[in-house]
PyMOL Python script that loads the backbone (N, CA, C, O; Angstrom):
from pymol import cmd

cmd.read_pdbstr("""\
ATOM      1  N   UNK A   1      44.933  12.808 -13.188  1.00  0.00           N
ATOM      2  CA  UNK A   1      43.977  13.892 -13.362  1.00  0.00           C
ATOM      3  C   UNK A   1      44.645  14.966 -14.214  1.00  0.00           C
ATOM      4  O   UNK A   1      45.777  15.374 -13.956  1.00  0.00           O
ATOM      5  N   UNK A   2      43.933  15.402 -15.212  1.00  0.00           N
ATOM      6  CA  UNK A   2      44.447  16.436 -16.105  1.00  0.00           C
ATOM      7  C   UNK A   2      44.379  17.806 -15.433  1.00  0.00           C
ATOM      8  O   UNK A   2      43.525  18.051 -14.581  1.00  0.00           O
ATOM      9  N   UNK A   3      45.274  18.674 -15.822  1.00  0.00           N
ATOM     10  CA  UNK A   3      45.314  20.019 -15.255  1.00  0.00           C
ATOM     11  C   UNK A   3      43.991  20.748 -15.483  1.00  0.00           C
ATOM     12  O   UNK A   3      43.536  21.488 -14.611  1.00  0.00           O
ATOM     13  N   UNK A   4      43.374  20.546 -16.638  1.00  0.00           N
ATOM     14  CA  UNK A   4      42.096  21.193 -16.922  1.00  0.00           C
ATOM     15  C   UNK A   4      41.033  20.753 -15.914  1.00  0.00           C
ATOM     16  O   UNK A   4      40.204  21.564 -15.501  1.00  0.00           O
ATOM     17  N   UNK A   5      41.048  19.489 -15.517  1.00  0.00           N
ATOM     18  CA  UNK A   5      40.092  19.001 -14.518  1.00  0.00           C
ATOM     19  C   UNK A   5      40.281  19.710 -13.180  1.00  0.00           C
ATOM     20  O   UNK A   5      39.306  20.009 -12.490  1.00  0.00           O
ATOM     21  N   UNK A   6      41.519  19.975 -12.819  1.00  0.00           N
ATOM     22  CA  UNK A   6      41.805  20.691 -11.566  1.00  0.00           C
ATOM     23  C   UNK A   6      41.286  22.121 -11.663  1.00  0.00           C
ATOM     24  O   UNK A   6      40.641  22.609 -10.735  1.00  0.00           O
ATOM     25  N   UNK A   7      41.561  22.795 -12.778  1.00  0.00           N
ATOM     26  CA  UNK A   7      41.036  24.153 -12.972  1.00  0.00           C
ATOM     27  C   UNK A   7      39.509  24.157 -12.873  1.00  0.00           C
ATOM     28  O   UNK A   7      38.925  25.006 -12.200  1.00  0.00           O
ATOM     29  N   UNK A   8      38.872  23.201 -13.550  1.00  0.00           N
ATOM     30  CA  UNK A   8      37.410  23.126 -13.523  1.00  0.00           C
ATOM     31  C   UNK A   8      36.902  22.911 -12.108  1.00  0.00           C
ATOM     32  O   UNK A   8      35.907  23.516 -11.709  1.00  0.00           O
ATOM     33  N   UNK A   9      37.564  22.066 -11.353  1.00  0.00           N
ATOM     34  CA  UNK A   9      37.146  21.819  -9.972  1.00  0.00           C
ATOM     35  C   UNK A   9      37.153  23.112  -9.165  1.00  0.00           C
ATOM     36  O   UNK A   9      36.174  23.426  -8.488  1.00  0.00           O
ATOM     37  N   UNK A  10      38.239  23.858  -9.234  1.00  0.00           N
ATOM     38  CA  UNK A  10      38.343  25.064  -8.421  1.00  0.00           C
ATOM     39  C   UNK A  10      37.435  26.186  -8.912  1.00  0.00           C
ATOM     40  O   UNK A  10      37.117  27.101  -8.153  1.00  0.00           O
ATOM     41  N   UNK A  11      37.019  26.124 -10.156  1.00  0.00           N
ATOM     42  CA  UNK A  11      36.047  27.104 -10.639  1.00  0.00           C
ATOM     43  C   UNK A  11      34.633  26.765 -10.167  1.00  0.00           C
ATOM     44  O   UNK A  11      33.771  27.641 -10.106  1.00  0.00           O
ATOM     45  N   UNK A  12      34.394  25.484  -9.830  1.00  0.00           N
ATOM     46  CA  UNK A  12      33.038  25.031  -9.534  1.00  0.00           C
ATOM     47  C   UNK A  12      32.878  24.348  -8.184  1.00  0.00           C
ATOM     48  O   UNK A  12      31.825  23.759  -7.937  1.00  0.00           O
ATOM     49  N   UNK A  13      33.863  24.397  -7.302  1.00  0.00           N
ATOM     50  CA  UNK A  13      33.769  23.690  -6.027  1.00  0.00           C
ATOM     51  C   UNK A  13      32.694  24.308  -5.135  1.00  0.00           C
ATOM     52  O   UNK A  13      32.309  25.462  -5.324  1.00  0.00           O
ATOM     53  N   UNK A  14      32.223  23.548  -4.183  1.00  0.00           N
ATOM     54  CA  UNK A  14      31.173  23.999  -3.264  1.00  0.00           C
ATOM     55  C   UNK A  14      31.786  24.932  -2.228  1.00  0.00           C
ATOM     56  O   UNK A  14      32.440  24.473  -1.292  1.00  0.00           O
ATOM     57  N   UNK A  15      31.584  26.215  -2.383  1.00  0.00           N
ATOM     58  CA  UNK A  15      32.209  27.208  -1.503  1.00  0.00           C
ATOM     59  C   UNK A  15      31.676  27.150  -0.074  1.00  0.00           C
ATOM     60  O   UNK A  15      32.310  27.678   0.840  1.00  0.00           O
ATOM     61  N   UNK A  16      30.519  26.518   0.132  1.00  0.00           N
ATOM     62  CA  UNK A  16      29.982  26.365   1.487  1.00  0.00           C
ATOM     63  C   UNK A  16      30.626  25.199   2.222  1.00  0.00           C
ATOM     64  O   UNK A  16      30.570  25.128   3.450  1.00  0.00           O
ATOM     65  N   UNK A  17      31.237  24.288   1.478  1.00  0.00           N
ATOM     66  CA  UNK A  17      31.854  23.111   2.074  1.00  0.00           C
ATOM     67  C   UNK A  17      33.364  23.272   2.226  1.00  0.00           C
ATOM     68  O   UNK A  17      33.940  22.850   3.229  1.00  0.00           O
ATOM     69  N   UNK A  18      33.995  23.877   1.238  1.00  0.00           N
ATOM     70  CA  UNK A  18      35.451  23.979   1.220  1.00  0.00           C
ATOM     71  C   UNK A  18      35.897  25.430   1.231  1.00  0.00           C
ATOM     72  O   UNK A  18      35.223  26.306   0.690  1.00  0.00           O
ATOM     73  N   UNK A  19      37.036  25.667   1.850  1.00  0.00           N
ATOM     74  CA  UNK A  19      37.664  26.977   1.799  1.00  0.00           C
ATOM     75  C   UNK A  19      39.018  26.808   1.126  1.00  0.00           C
ATOM     76  O   UNK A  19      39.875  26.073   1.614  1.00  0.00           O
ATOM     77  N   UNK A  20      39.202  27.481   0.022  1.00  0.00           N
ATOM     78  CA  UNK A  20      40.454  27.426  -0.721  1.00  0.00           C
ATOM     79  C   UNK A  20      41.114  28.788  -0.578  1.00  0.00           C
ATOM     80  O   UNK A  20      40.482  29.817  -0.816  1.00  0.00           O
ATOM     81  N   UNK A  21      42.377  28.794  -0.191  1.00  0.00           N
ATOM     82  CA  UNK A  21      43.064  30.061   0.022  1.00  0.00           C
ATOM     83  C   UNK A  21      44.518  29.925  -0.379  1.00  0.00           C
ATOM     84  O   UNK A  21      45.023  28.815  -0.554  1.00  0.00           O
ATOM     85  N   UNK A  22      45.177  31.034  -0.520  1.00  0.00           N
ATOM     86  CA  UNK A  22      46.585  31.064  -0.887  1.00  0.00           C
ATOM     87  C   UNK A  22      47.403  31.595   0.278  1.00  0.00           C
ATOM     88  O   UNK A  22      46.870  32.211   1.201  1.00  0.00           O
ATOM     89  N   UNK A  23      48.684  31.353   0.222  1.00  0.00           N
ATOM     90  CA  UNK A  23      49.602  31.785   1.284  1.00  0.00           C
ATOM     91  C   UNK A  23      50.421  32.981   0.838  1.00  0.00           C
ATOM     92  O   UNK A  23      51.557  33.150   1.282  1.00  0.00           O
ATOM     93  N   UNK A  24      49.878  33.797  -0.012  1.00  0.00           N
ATOM     94  CA  UNK A  24      50.645  34.911  -0.564  1.00  0.00           C
ATOM     95  C   UNK A  24      51.228  35.755   0.568  1.00  0.00           C
ATOM     96  O   UNK A  24      50.505  36.282   1.414  1.00  0.00           O
ATOM     97  N   UNK A  25      52.536  35.866   0.558  1.00  0.00           N
ATOM     98  CA  UNK A  25      53.237  36.625   1.579  1.00  0.00           C
ATOM     99  C   UNK A  25      53.611  35.798   2.795  1.00  0.00           C
ATOM    100  O   UNK A  25      54.401  36.243   3.628  1.00  0.00           O
ATOM    101  N   UNK A  26      53.047  34.588   2.908  1.00  0.00           N
ATOM    102  CA  UNK A  26      53.329  33.730   4.056  1.00  0.00           C
ATOM    103  C   UNK A  26      53.663  32.307   3.598  1.00  0.00           C
ATOM    104  O   UNK A  26      53.558  31.357   4.374  1.00  0.00           O
ATOM    105  N   UNK A  27      54.068  32.171   2.328  1.00  0.00           N
ATOM    106  CA  UNK A  27      54.382  30.852   1.796  1.00  0.00           C
ATOM    107  C   UNK A  27      55.700  30.337   2.377  1.00  0.00           C
ATOM    108  O   UNK A  27      56.561  31.126   2.767  1.00  0.00           O
ATOM    109  N   UNK A  28      55.853  29.018   2.431  1.00  0.00           N
ATOM    110  CA  UNK A  28      57.098  28.456   2.974  1.00  0.00           C
ATOM    111  C   UNK A  28      58.270  28.741   2.042  1.00  0.00           C
ATOM    112  O   UNK A  28      58.114  28.831   0.824  1.00  0.00           O
ATOM    113  N   UNK A  29      59.434  28.880   2.640  1.00  0.00           N
ATOM    114  CA  UNK A  29      60.645  29.129   1.856  1.00  0.00           C
ATOM    115  C   UNK A  29      61.130  27.814   1.240  1.00  0.00           C
ATOM    116  O   UNK A  29      60.676  26.734   1.616  1.00  0.00           O
ATOM    117  N   UNK A  30      62.048  27.925   0.301  1.00  0.00           N
ATOM    118  CA  UNK A  30      62.628  26.727  -0.322  1.00  0.00           C
ATOM    119  C   UNK A  30      63.270  25.822   0.734  1.00  0.00           C
ATOM    120  O   UNK A  30      63.150  24.599   0.662  1.00  0.00           O
ATOM    121  N   UNK A  31      63.953  26.425   1.716  1.00  0.00           N
ATOM    122  CA  UNK A  31      64.611  25.619   2.746  1.00  0.00           C
ATOM    123  C   UNK A  31      63.584  24.931   3.640  1.00  0.00           C
ATOM    124  O   UNK A  31      63.807  23.799   4.068  1.00  0.00           O
ATOM    125  N   UNK A  32      62.470  25.588   3.929  1.00  0.00           N
ATOM    126  CA  UNK A  32      61.406  24.956   4.717  1.00  0.00           C
ATOM    127  C   UNK A  32      60.783  23.788   3.967  1.00  0.00           C
ATOM    128  O   UNK A  32      60.474  22.754   4.560  1.00  0.00           O
ATOM    129  N   UNK A  33      60.601  23.954   2.665  1.00  0.00           N
ATOM    130  CA  UNK A  33      60.064  22.862   1.849  1.00  0.00           C
ATOM    131  C   UNK A  33      61.035  21.693   1.825  1.00  0.00           C
ATOM    132  O   UNK A  33      60.631  20.539   1.967  1.00  0.00           O
ATOM    133  N   UNK A  34      62.315  21.993   1.646  1.00  0.00           N
ATOM    134  CA  UNK A  34      63.340  20.924   1.636  1.00  0.00           C
ATOM    135  C   UNK A  34      63.377  20.199   2.966  1.00  0.00           C
ATOM    136  O   UNK A  34      63.477  18.972   2.999  1.00  0.00           O
ATOM    137  N   UNK A  35      63.299  20.933   4.058  1.00  0.00           N
ATOM    138  CA  UNK A  35      63.313  20.310   5.379  1.00  0.00           C
ATOM    139  C   UNK A  35      62.096  19.411   5.566  1.00  0.00           C
ATOM    140  O   UNK A  35      62.205  18.317   6.120  1.00  0.00           O
ATOM    141  N   UNK A  36      60.943  19.870   5.106  1.00  0.00           N
ATOM    142  CA  UNK A  36      59.736  19.053   5.182  1.00  0.00           C
ATOM    143  C   UNK A  36      59.883  17.791   4.353  1.00  0.00           C
ATOM    144  O   UNK A  36      59.573  16.695   4.819  1.00  0.00           O
ATOM    145  N   UNK A  37      60.361  17.946   3.107  1.00  0.00           N
ATOM    146  CA  UNK A  37      60.547  16.782   2.244  1.00  0.00           C
ATOM    147  C   UNK A  37      61.512  15.778   2.865  1.00  0.00           C
ATOM    148  O   UNK A  37      61.290  14.571   2.781  1.00  0.00           O
ATOM    149  N   UNK A  38      62.575  16.267   3.484  1.00  0.00           N
ATOM    150  CA  UNK A  38      63.530  15.367   4.116  1.00  0.00           C
ATOM    151  C   UNK A  38      62.946  14.660   5.312  1.00  0.00           C
ATOM    152  O   UNK A  38      63.343  13.539   5.629  1.00  0.00           O
ATOM    153  N   UNK A  39      61.999  15.308   5.986  1.00  0.00           N
ATOM    154  CA  UNK A  39      61.402  14.702   7.187  1.00  0.00           C
ATOM    155  C   UNK A  39      60.408  13.603   6.853  1.00  0.00           C
ATOM    156  O   UNK A  39      60.129  12.730   7.674  1.00  0.00           O
ATOM    157  N   UNK A  40      59.870  13.656   5.620  1.00  0.00           N
ATOM    158  CA  UNK A  40      58.928  12.596   5.256  1.00  0.00           C
ATOM    159  C   UNK A  40      59.612  11.641   4.325  1.00  0.00           C
ATOM    160  O   UNK A  40      59.006  10.664   3.887  1.00  0.00           O
TER     161      UNK A  40
END
""", "prot")
cmd.dss("prot")
cmd.show_as("cartoon", "prot")
cmd.util.cbc("prot")
cmd.orient("prot")
């Protein structure tokens, strides 16, 4: 999937069906991501 297709999806997704949000200020740290990657 091209990056443009992803942008288009999020500009036009059904807001009544999906909730898209960001973790600004509460995003996982690099060490948390590494630990998750190692666990899977």
